[in-house]
Backbone bond lengths (Angstrom), bond angles and torsions (degrees), N, CA, C in turn:
res aa  C-N    CA-C-N  psi(-1)  N-CA   C-N-CA  omega(-1)  CA-C   N-CA-C  phi
1 M - - - 1.455 - - 1.511 108.13 -
2 G 1.312 117.27 138.13 1.451 122.17 -179.58 1.513 111.21 -72.77
3 K 1.290 114.85 179.72 1.458 120.55 179.40 1.531 109.86 -64.11
4 L 1.314 115.88 133.67 1.460 121.68 -178.24 1.519 110.43 -90.42
5 T 1.288 114.75 145.29 1.461 120.37 171.39 1.522 107.01 -92.10
6 P 1.306 118.59 162.34 1.465 119.04 177.95 1.526 112.94 -56.82
7 I 1.329 118.46 -33.39 1.466 121.59 -178.72 1.519 110.40 -67.31
8 T 1.332 118.55 -48.50 1.466 119.28 -179.74 1.510 111.02 -69.90
9 A 1.310 118.48 -28.03 1.456 120.80 178.58 1.527 110.98 -64.94
10 L 1.315 117.87 -32.32 1.463 121.00 -179.02 1.512 112.96 -66.46
11 V 1.321 117.37 -23.23 1.455 120.85 -178.58 1.528 110.41 -74.10
12 L 1.331 118.01 -28.49 1.452 122.75 -179.52 1.524 110.27 -78.64
13 A 1.333 115.08 166.63 1.462 119.07 173.37 1.517 107.82 -58.07
14 P 1.336 119.44 142.86 1.455 121.37 -172.56 1.529 114.41 -53.09
15 T 1.335 118.59 -43.63 1.457 120.03 -178.40 1.516 111.03 -67.79
16 A 1.342 117.10 -45.02 1.453 120.42 179.73 1.519 110.82 -65.29
17 A 1.330 117.22 -39.84 1.458 120.84 -180.00 1.518 110.52 -63.39
18 L 1.311 116.80 -45.46 1.449 120.55 179.85 1.519 110.62 -62.31
19 A 1.334 116.74 -43.64 1.463 120.88 -179.33 1.520 110.78 -63.71
20 L 1.330 117.71 -46.06 1.456 120.40 -178.73 1.518 111.32 -67.39
21 Y 1.319 116.98 -39.41 1.462 119.96 -179.41 1.527 110.58 -66.69
22 A 1.341 115.64 -34.06 1.458 120.43 -179.26 1.525 111.56 -81.34
23 G 1.341 117.89 -7.43 1.449 121.23 177.79 1.515 113.65 89.34
24 T 1.325 118.45 14.19 1.458 121.56 176.65 1.506 108.34 -106.08
25 T 1.308 116.67 178.47 1.455 119.68 178.13 1.516 109.13 -90.77
26 A 1.304 115.17 154.04 1.467 119.66 179.55 1.516 110.48 -63.44
27 A 1.344 116.92 -35.21 1.460 119.83 -178.75 1.520 110.44 -62.56
28 A 1.325 117.06 -37.34 1.453 119.91 -178.68 1.524 111.40 -68.29
29 A 1.308 117.12 -28.53 1.460 120.08 -176.89 1.519 112.96 -102.88
30 A 1.329 117.43 4.19 1.458 120.15 -177.63 1.525 109.94 -63.67
31 P 1.316 117.54 138.22 1.455 119.77 -179.88 1.519 110.59 -72.25
32 A 1.313 115.24 156.16 1.457 120.07 175.17 1.519 108.11 -65.88
33 A 1.317 115.44 158.06 1.458 119.75 178.67 1.521 109.32 -59.81
34 L 1.313 116.77 146.76 1.446 120.98 178.01 1.516 109.72 -64.26
35 P 1.330 118.36 142.77 1.461 119.91 -179.11 1.523 110.58 -67.67
36 T 1.279 115.18 148.69 1.458 121.07 175.06 1.514 107.85 -109.39
37 Q 1.303 116.82 167.90 1.458 119.59 179.89 1.521 109.91 -62.04
38 A 1.341 117.97 -35.41 1.455 120.55 -179.83 1.525 111.34 -67.22
39 S 1.344 118.23 -38.05 1.453 120.68 -177.64 1.524 112.80 -88.00
40 N 1.312 117.38 -17.24 1.455 120.49 -177.58 1.524 109.08 -143.48
41 P 1.332 117.38 102.64 1.466 119.18 -176.20 1.517 114.06 -64.89
42 S 1.353 118.69 -13.78 1.465 119.08 178.85 1.529 111.90 -78.11
43 V 1.343 117.66 -13.60 1.462 120.73 176.35 1.520 106.97 -79.46
44 T 1.329 116.02 124.77 1.462 119.67 -175.32 1.520 111.05 -93.15
45 A 1.309 114.38 157.25 1.459 121.02 177.33 1.517 109.11 -70.67
46 P 1.328 117.34 160.45 1.468 119.63 177.18 1.532 110.97 -58.04
47 A 1.308 114.94 150.06 1.461 120.62 -179.44 1.521 110.86 -64.78
48 T 1.315 115.47 146.85 1.456 120.97 176.58 1.526 109.15 -79.74
49 A 1.312 115.69 169.84 1.464 120.36 178.13 1.529 110.39 -60.63
50 A 1.348 117.27 -39.28 1.463 120.15 179.70 1.527 111.08 -66.07
51 Q 1.338 117.11 -40.07 1.462 120.42 178.37 1.525 110.35 -65.78
52 N 1.327 116.60 -44.04 1.466 120.17 176.97 1.524 110.38 -61.31
53 G 1.329 116.89 -37.41 1.465 121.25 177.76 1.518 111.39 -63.00
54 A 1.335 116.80 -39.02 1.463 120.73 178.40 1.521 110.34 -64.98
55 V 1.323 116.92 -42.77 1.467 120.85 178.64 1.532 109.73 -63.04
56 R 1.328 117.35 -42.28 1.469 120.66 179.12 1.534 110.82 -64.26
57 T 1.328 117.01 -40.85 1.468 120.95 179.52 1.525 110.77 -61.64
58 V 1.330 116.55 -47.84 1.466 120.47 -179.31 1.528 110.34 -64.17
59 T 1.318 116.69 -42.71 1.463 120.49 179.77 1.524 110.95 -61.69
60 A 1.325 116.75 -46.75 1.468 120.88 179.63 1.520 110.39 -62.26
61 F 1.332 116.86 -44.87 1.465 119.94 178.85 1.523 110.80 -59.41
62 F 1.329 116.56 -52.08 1.462 120.12 -176.15 1.527 110.92 -58.91
63 D 1.318 116.95 -47.33 1.463 120.10 -177.61 1.523 112.04 -64.75
64 Q 1.343 117.30 -42.90 1.468 120.00 178.76 1.524 111.38 -67.86
65 Y 1.329 116.15 -39.22 1.461 119.58 179.35 1.526 110.77 -65.36
66 K 1.328 116.32 -44.51 1.470 120.33 178.94 1.532 110.34 -59.25
67 S 1.334 116.61 -43.03 1.470 120.33 178.38 1.519 111.30 -63.75
68 A 1.325 117.28 -40.45 1.459 120.69 -179.97 1.522 111.25 -66.85
69 V 1.327 117.09 -43.99 1.469 120.00 179.44 1.522 110.46 -66.21
70 G 1.318 116.97 -40.23 1.454 121.24 -178.74 1.510 114.37 -79.38
71 G 1.325 117.23 -8.12 1.460 121.17 178.88 1.516 114.23 74.13
72 T 1.339 117.03 19.98 1.464 119.94 -178.60 1.522 112.69 -91.74
73 N 1.315 117.49 -1.23 1.460 121.36 176.92 1.522 108.17 -127.62
74 P 1.333 116.38 85.85 1.471 120.17 -176.53 1.536 111.15 -55.38
75 G 1.298 114.41 142.69 1.462 119.58 177.00 1.514 113.48 92.99
76 T 1.333 117.86 -5.85 1.464 119.32 175.99 1.519 108.18 -119.45
77 N 1.312 114.71 150.08 1.452 118.66 175.05 1.528 108.28 -129.66
78 P 1.328 116.53 159.65 1.461 119.96 -176.19 1.529 113.73 -56.81
79 R 1.320 117.62 -37.78 1.476 120.33 -178.98 1.526 110.85 -63.50
80 E 1.320 117.41 -42.95 1.478 120.53 177.90 1.524 111.30 -60.69
81 V 1.320 116.28 -43.03 1.469 120.33 179.80 1.525 109.45 -64.77
82 R 1.315 117.24 -45.09 1.465 120.03 178.64 1.523 110.96 -60.59
83 N 1.334 117.46 -43.17 1.467 119.96 179.81 1.526 112.18 -63.63
84 K 1.309 116.66 -33.35 1.468 121.15 -179.50 1.530 111.82 -70.30
85 F 1.338 117.47 -38.63 1.461 120.99 -171.61 1.525 115.78 -106.54
86 L 1.336 118.46 -18.47 1.462 121.30 -173.43 1.522 111.10 -115.02
87 T 1.337 115.76 149.91 1.459 119.48 176.18 1.526 109.68 -68.87
88 A 1.314 116.08 158.88 1.474 121.11 178.57 1.530 110.26 -61.66
89 Q 1.327 117.20 -39.18 1.467 120.99 179.48 1.536 110.78 -62.78
90 L 1.325 117.27 -43.00 1.458 120.37 178.67 1.523 110.28 -65.80
91 N 1.310 117.89 -42.43 1.465 120.65 178.11 1.528 111.02 -57.65
92 A 1.316 117.31 -41.48 1.466 120.89 178.96 1.528 110.47 -64.28
93 R 1.323 117.53 -43.53 1.473 120.65 178.26 1.526 111.04 -64.26
94 L 1.345 116.99 -39.20 1.465 120.10 179.11 1.526 111.46 -66.41
95 D 1.330 116.98 -38.19 1.463 120.04 176.66 1.527 110.62 -60.98
96 A 1.325 116.78 -42.88 1.469 120.86 178.62 1.530 110.37 -65.32
97 W 1.331 117.19 -41.23 1.466 121.47 178.88 1.535 109.73 -61.61
98 A 1.322 116.89 -45.54 1.462 121.44 -178.75 1.523 110.98 -60.85
99 E 1.319 116.67 -41.95 1.458 120.12 179.85 1.529 111.05 -66.28
100 E 1.313 116.83 -41.49 1.468 121.11 -179.02 1.534 112.55 -68.92
101 H 1.327 117.04 -36.61 1.465 120.89 -173.92 1.533 114.48 -103.85
102 S 1.308 117.91 -4.30 1.472 122.39 -177.80 1.527 111.51 50.31
103 A 1.332 115.07 47.34 1.464 121.18 -179.27 1.516 109.24 -149.53
104 D 1.316 115.58 165.20 1.459 120.44 176.84 1.529 108.52 -66.30
105 P 1.329 117.94 127.69 1.462 120.10 -174.81 1.533 114.36 -74.92
106 V 1.300 117.67 -19.33 1.463 120.74 178.65 1.519 109.91 -85.21
107 F 1.316 116.56 -48.71 1.469 120.68 -179.97 1.519 111.74 -78.07
108 R 1.347 116.70 -19.15 1.453 121.80 -177.10 1.526 110.55 61.76
109 A 1.324 115.97 36.60 1.467 121.68 -176.73 1.523 108.98 -157.66
110 Q 1.324 115.56 174.32 1.451 121.04 177.72 1.521 112.40 -96.69
111 N 1.305 116.79 -0.25 1.465 119.78 177.46 1.529 109.85 -132.44
112 I 1.319 116.25 -177.20 1.460 122.55 -175.44 1.524 109.21 -104.13
113 P 1.332 118.16 130.65 1.464 118.77 177.89 1.522 110.87 -63.85
114 R 1.343 116.43 149.00 1.457 120.48 179.76 1.521 111.42 -77.28
115 D 1.345 117.79 -27.45 1.462 121.70 -178.35 1.518 109.03 -157.92
116 R 1.324 115.69 177.11 1.459 120.84 179.67 1.519 109.71 -155.21
117 S 1.333 115.69 159.52 1.456 121.85 166.82 1.517 105.94 -130.96
118 V 1.323 116.13 150.44 1.457 121.47 -175.83 1.523 108.13 -127.30
119 S 1.349 116.20 133.24 1.457 119.42 179.84 1.521 111.10 -144.66
120 L 1.304 115.04 151.90 1.460 122.47 176.33 1.518 107.74 -76.66
121 E 1.335 116.89 129.51 1.463 119.47 178.16 1.520 111.36 -101.19
122 A 1.325 117.27 -51.34 1.463 120.71 -175.62 1.515 109.44 -159.51
123 S 1.320 114.58 162.74 1.450 119.19 179.07 1.523 109.51 -153.21
124 N 1.313 115.69 148.08 1.460 121.94 171.00 1.521 106.03 -140.57
125 P 1.309 119.19 178.24 1.471 118.57 -176.74 1.521 115.09 -60.12
126 R 1.335 118.10 -20.45 1.470 120.13 -177.62 1.520 114.07 -99.57
127 T 1.342 117.69 -39.15 1.461 119.89 -175.45 1.527 112.18 -139.32
128 T 1.319 114.73 156.61 1.458 123.02 173.84 1.521 107.14 -122.98
129 T 1.333 115.41 133.77 1.453 121.23 179.43 1.518 109.13 -105.88
130 V 1.319 115.31 128.95 1.457 123.04 -178.41 1.533 106.98 -121.38
131 I 1.336 116.01 136.18 1.465 120.90 178.77 1.525 109.02 -105.33
132 V 1.331 115.90 129.81 1.459 121.69 172.07 1.525 106.49 -108.40
133 T 1.323 115.29 118.74 1.458 120.76 174.39 1.516 106.73 -95.04
134 Q 1.337 115.75 120.98 1.461 122.36 -177.37 1.520 108.84 -100.64
135 Y 1.328 115.56 132.50 1.458 121.75 -179.50 1.521 108.86 -107.85
136 W 1.345 114.80 132.80 1.451 122.21 -173.85 1.514 110.75 -118.80
137 R 1.307 115.54 155.53 1.468 120.15 172.97 1.524 108.46 -76.25
138 G 1.311 116.55 120.33 1.451 120.88 175.77 1.511 116.32 74.88
139 S 1.323 118.94 9.96 1.467 121.84 179.33 1.516 110.04 -136.43
140 D 1.311 114.93 161.05 1.468 119.96 176.71 1.530 110.10 -69.38
141 P 1.326 117.06 152.84 1.466 120.06 176.60 1.533 110.61 -63.03
142 T 1.304 115.03 152.37 1.465 120.92 173.88 1.520 108.38 -123.25
143 K 1.325 115.17 153.99 1.464 120.47 -179.82 1.518 109.56 -116.39
144 V 1.327 114.23 139.46 1.456 121.27 177.08 1.522 107.41 -127.27
145 R 1.325 115.56 133.51 1.472 122.41 -177.27 1.534 109.49 -98.82
146 Y 1.323 115.59 126.01 1.461 123.30 177.50 1.520 108.74 -110.59
147 T 1.325 116.56 138.46 1.465 121.24 176.88 1.522 108.50 -117.36
148 V 1.333 114.26 129.43 1.466 122.07 -177.85 1.527 107.29 -128.36
149 P 1.342 118.67 139.93 1.465 118.22 174.22 1.536 109.84 -57.45
150 T 1.331 117.18 134.94 1.461 120.30 -178.75 1.523 112.13 -60.82
151 P 1.331 118.88 -38.08 1.466 116.41 177.23 1.523 113.60 -69.17
152 G 1.333 117.63 -10.00 1.457 121.52 -177.67 1.506 111.20 112.71
153 G 1.299 115.76 166.35 1.462 120.33 179.64 1.515 111.21 128.79
154 K 1.326 115.06 -167.26 1.455 121.39 -177.51 1.529 111.22 -75.43
155 I 1.311 115.02 153.01 1.464 122.42 177.69 1.531 107.69 -64.28
156 I 1.355 116.49 131.51 1.464 120.01 -175.32 1.526 113.56 -105.97
157 D 1.349 117.99 -13.03 1.461 118.85 178.77 1.522 110.63 -157.74
158 I 1.326 115.11 146.35 1.470 123.83 173.75 1.522 105.76 -137.08
159 Q 1.335 116.02 125.97 1.466 121.19 178.90 1.510 110.17 -143.49
160 G 1.316 115.67 154.61 1.456 118.93 170.90 1.527 108.78 -63.03
161 A 1.308 116.20 140.93 1.478 119.25 -178.36 1.502 111.38 -97.88
């Protein structure tokens, strides 16, 4: 194969393109095999249906709550969204937190994050922990930890991570 230009290199798989463009062989630049759970205990097994359900619950809550606070979903308000997704005990704790900190108890801030990412952190037979990373304009991201019963149900805890 002749010398590659950057444009033709982009069409190839990234490792092969880089190797060919640099004048080496693709075999020399091939990545090592991806680790498996057997070869690397830090690689976790796929999420269970209950864990995926917890991630979906937190994602739905966060997105609906953000829309309600931002006024982009007419007819809903933050309290209704909180009542739908959070236990009464958690709502009471969040109200106390908001009063003490003069900030939104879900976002843990006085403004609305511009975006978010949601990921599974940990799970046991009783609870699943989900992390929401909130992205702000002009500020570093913040993380908030949500706890959901593993069998499913309403969110039982929200804390800064």
